[in-house]
C-alpha positions in Angstrom: 115.0 79.6 91.3 112.2 82.0 89.1 109.6 79.1 90.2 110.6 79.9 94.2 110.2 83.3 93.7 106.6 82.6 91.8 105.4 80.7 94.2 106.2 83.1 97.1 104.6 85.8 95.2 107.1 87.4 93.9 106.5 89.1 89.7 108.4 91.4 87.7 106.1 94.1 89.0 106.8 94.2 92.9 110.4 94.2 91.6 110.1 97.0 89.5 108.0 99.2 92.2 110.3 98.0 94.9 113.3 99.4 92.7 111.5 102.2 91.9 111.2 102.8 95.8 115.1 102.2 96.9 115.7 104.4 93.9 113.6 107.5 94.8 114.2 106.6 99.2 118.0 105.3 98.7 118.7 108.6 97.3 117.2 110.7 99.9 119.4 108.3 102.7 122.1 108.8 100.6 121.8 112.1 100.6 121.2 112.8 104.3 123.4 109.7 105.0 127.0 110.9 103.0 126.7 115.1 102.6 129.0 114.9 104.2 131.1 113.4 101.5 129.1 115.1 98.6 130.7 118.2 99.6 133.7 117.2 100.6 134.7 116.8 103.6 135.1 113.5 103.7 135.9 109.7 101.8 132.6 108.1 100.6 132.3 104.8 101.9 130.3 103.0 98.8 129.6 99.8 100.6 127.6 101.9 103.1 125.5 103.6 100.3 125.0 100.7 98.4 123.5 99.2 101.4 121.3 102.4 102.0 119.6 101.3 99.2 119.8 97.8 99.7 117.3 98.5 102.5 114.3 99.8 101.4 114.6 97.8 98.6 113.8 95.0 100.6 111.4 96.3 103.0 109.2 97.8 100.6 109.0 94.3 98.9 108.5 92.4 102.0 105.9 94.6 102.0 103.9 93.6 99.6 104.9 89.9 99.6 103.2 90.1 103.3 99.7 92.2 102.1 99.7 89.6 99.7 99.5 87.5 101.7 97.3 88.8 104.1 94.6 89.2 101.1 94.5 86.1 99.6 94.5 84.4 103.1 91.0 86.6 104.4 89.9 87.1 100.6 90.7 83.5 99.1 90.7 81.7 101.8 94.0 80.3 100.7 97.7 81.3 101.8 99.0 79.8 98.1 99.3 80.8 94.9 95.8 80.4 93.1 95.6 77.0 92.3 95.2 76.2 88.3 92.4 74.2 87.1 94.4 71.4 86.4 96.0 70.9 90.3 91.8 71.5 91.4 90.8 68.5 89.2 92.7 66.5 90.5 92.8 67.0 93.8 88.8 66.6 93.2 87.4 64.6 95.3 
């Protein structure tokens, strides 16, 4: 699974950054969407609260991965991660 994520361009830094964004944005959205729960006039919905954090996380991940893919395509002329020197030697004409 780690190789799959690595090949997609997912790094620890990207996950941490997306998590921070999800915490901040998810908290703000929960304050807006669950204000009736916070002020005591309704029951809490944990599934709704949890999904409120998931949406900004996946949006941040998707945006970062899309930007990375576009950068590689335009700047490096490739659509995959950098090839190692060994890969270049074995495929060289």
